[in-house]
C-alpha positions in Angstrom: -134.7 2.4 4.8 -136.9 -0.6 4.7 -135.2 -4.0 4.3 -137.0 -6.2 1.8 -136.7 -9.9 2.7 -138.0 -10.9 -0.7 -135.5 -8.9 -2.7 -133.4 -10.6 -5.3 -130.3 -9.6 -3.3 -131.5 -11.2 -0.2 -132.6 -14.4 -2.0 -129.2 -14.6 -3.8 -127.3 -14.1 -0.5 -129.5 -16.7 1.2 -128.8 -19.2 -1.6 -125.0 -18.4 -1.5 -125.0 -19.1 2.3 -126.8 -22.4 1.7 -124.3 -23.5 -0.9 -121.4 -22.5 1.5 -123.0 -24.6 4.3 -123.7 -27.4 1.9 -120.0 -27.4 0.9 -118.8 -27.5 4.5 -121.2 -30.2 5.3 -120.0 -32.2 2.3 -116.3 -31.9 3.4 -117.1 -32.9 6.9 -119.1 -36.0 5.9 -116.2 -37.0 3.6 -113.6 -37.1 6.3 -114.2 -40.7 7.5 -113.2 -41.7 3.9 -115.6 -44.6 3.7 -118.5 -42.1 3.6 -117.2 -40.4 0.4 -119.6 -42.4 -1.8 -122.6 -41.4 0.3 -121.4 -37.8 0.5 -121.0 -37.4 -3.2 -124.3 -39.1 -3.9 -126.1 -36.8 -1.5 -124.4 -33.7 -2.9 -125.2 -34.6 -6.5 -128.8 -35.6 -5.6 -129.6 -32.3 -3.8 -127.9 -30.1 -6.4 -129.6 -31.9 -9.3 -133.0 -31.6 -7.6 -132.3 -27.9 -7.1 -131.2 -27.5 -10.8 -134.3 -29.2 -12.0 -137.0 -27.7 -9.6 -135.3 -25.0 -7.6 -137.4 -26.0 -4.6 -134.9 -28.2 -2.8 -134.0 -27.8 0.8 -130.3 -28.1 0.3 -129.2 -28.9 3.9 -132.2 -31.0 5.0 -132.4 -32.9 1.7 -128.6 -33.6 1.9 -129.0 -35.5 5.2 -132.0 -37.4 3.8 -130.2 -38.5 0.6 -127.0 -39.4 2.6 -128.9 -41.7 4.9 -131.2 -43.4 2.4 -128.4 -44.1 -0.2 -125.5 -44.8 2.2 -125.2 -48.6 1.6 -125.6 -48.6 -2.2 -123.3 -45.5 -2.6 -120.6 -47.0 -0.4 -120.8 -50.3 -2.4 -120.4 -48.4 -5.6 -117.5 -46.4 -4.2 -115.6 -49.6 -3.5 -116.7 -51.4 -6.7 -115.5 -48.6 -9.0 -113.2 -46.6 -6.8 -110.8 -49.3 -5.9 -110.0 -50.3 -9.5 -109.7 -46.6 -10.3 -107.1 -46.0 -7.6 -105.2 -49.2 -8.5 -105.0 -48.1 -12.2 -104.0 -44.5 -11.2 -101.1 -45.7 -8.9 -100.2 -48.3 -11.6 -99.8 -45.5 -14.1 -97.5 -43.7 -11.8 -95.5 -46.9 -11.4 -95.1 -47.4 -15.1 -94.3 -43.7 -15.8 -91.4 -44.0 -13.3 -89.4 -46.2 -15.7 -89.3 -43.4 -18.3 -89.2 -45.6 -21.4 -91.5 -45.4 -24.4 -93.1 -48.8 -23.7 -93.8 -48.1 -20.0 -95.0 -44.6 -20.9 -97.6 -46.1 -23.3 -98.7 -48.6 -20.6 -98.9 -45.7 -18.1 -101.1 -43.6 -20.4 -103.3 -46.6 -21.0 -103.7 -47.2 -17.3 -104.4 -43.5 -16.7 -107.0 -43.5 -19.4 -108.9 -46.5 -18.0 -108.6 -44.9 -14.5 -110.3 -41.8 -15.9 -113.1 -44.0 -17.3 -113.6 -45.6 -13.9 -113.7 -42.1 -12.3 -116.3 -41.0 -14.8 -118.4 -44.1 -14.3 -118.1 -43.7 -10.5 -119.5 -40.1 -10.7 -122.3 -41.3 -12.9 -123.1 -44.2 -10.5 -123.4 -41.7 -7.6 -125.8 -39.5 -9.6 -127.9 -42.5 -10.7 -128.1 -43.8 -7.1 -129.3 -40.4 -5.9 -131.9 -40.0 -8.6 -133.3 -43.5 -9.5 -134.2 -46.6 -7.5 -132.4 -49.6 -9.0 -130.3 -52.5 -8.0 -126.6 -51.9 -7.5 -125.7 -54.3 -10.4 -128.0 -52.4 -12.8 -126.8 -49.0 -11.6 -123.1 -50.0 -12.2 -124.0 -51.4 -15.6 -125.7 -48.2 -16.6 -122.8 -46.1 -15.2 -120.3 -48.1 -17.3 -122.4 -47.9 -20.5 -123.4 -44.3 -20.4 -120.0 -42.9 -21.3 -120.1 -44.8 -24.6 -123.6 -43.5 -25.4 -123.0 -39.8 -24.4 -119.2 -39.2 -24.8 -119.3 -35.4 -25.2 -121.6 -34.7 -22.2 -120.0 -37.2 -19.8 -116.5 -35.8 -20.6 -117.8 -32.5 -19.4 -118.7 -34.2 -16.1 -115.1 -35.5 -15.9 -113.5 -32.2 -16.8 -114.9 -30.4 -13.7 -113.2 -32.4 -11.0 -110.0 -32.6 -13.1 -110.1 -28.8 -13.6 -110.5 -28.3 -9.9 -107.5 -30.6 -9.2 -105.4 -28.7 -11.7 -106.3 -25.3 -10.2 -105.3 -26.5 -6.8 -102.0 -27.7 -8.0 -101.2 -24.6 -10.1 -102.9 -22.0 -7.8 -102.7 -22.9 -4.1 -104.8 -19.9 -3.3 -107.7 -21.6 -4.9 -107.9 -23.9 -1.9 -109.8 -21.3 0.1 -112.5 -21.0 -2.6 -112.7 -24.8 -2.8 -113.4 -25.1 0.9 -115.9 -22.2 0.8 -118.1 -23.3 -2.1 -116.0 -25.2 -4.7 -117.5 -28.7 -4.3 -121.1 -27.6 -4.1 -120.8 -25.2 -7.1 -119.0 -27.9 -9.2 -121.8 -30.4 -8.3 -124.4 -27.9 -9.3 -122.7 -27.3 -12.7 -122.5 -31.1 -13.2 -126.2 -31.4 -12.4 -127.2 -29.7 -15.6 -125.1 -32.1 -17.6 -126.6 -35.1 -15.8 -130.1 -33.8 -16.4 -129.3 -33.3 -20.1 -128.1 -36.9 -20.3 -131.1 -38.4 -18.5 -133.6 -36.3 -20.4 -133.0 -38.1 -23.7 -133.9 -41.4 -22.1 -137.2 -40.1 -20.9 -138.4 -38.5 -24.1 
């Protein structure tokens, strides 16, 4: 039997392997912690490019985006990531008192933390796609949720859903390490493209 290299099965298998390798690469480049911003930016940039054109070289382009956006992505990570973490741990602190007032404060802090997380993801996507100053990028990332509430909430739901699955179903960790991050980024890419399209028309 002749093996067809151009068959849909072979192409699909090749793409799956690339997404698995991309996922592993993303995890490895996140390990130093301070490189998380550049890693997420590169992941979103390459998956968005593939979602839009389907001609991206996932692994090769990942390294390119990681290198060229490292400084700005890292600055965005600390600019929005640190307030997000502070608010998240602050909410845990307030919830610990178990009173109505402190619970309200905790919910408010958690809500603002979620807003910063959403803005952080948007900033990574913007950095990977558009050339702009850090100040303007952060401004756009903070304003976009108000202009596109439904679509950007979808962007936030993906990482939150993954986190919940990990907590409720420990077996999901294997899938996450195999292709979870790259697949989630690919799904988010369509939402990002939908958001950006309305500003280009």
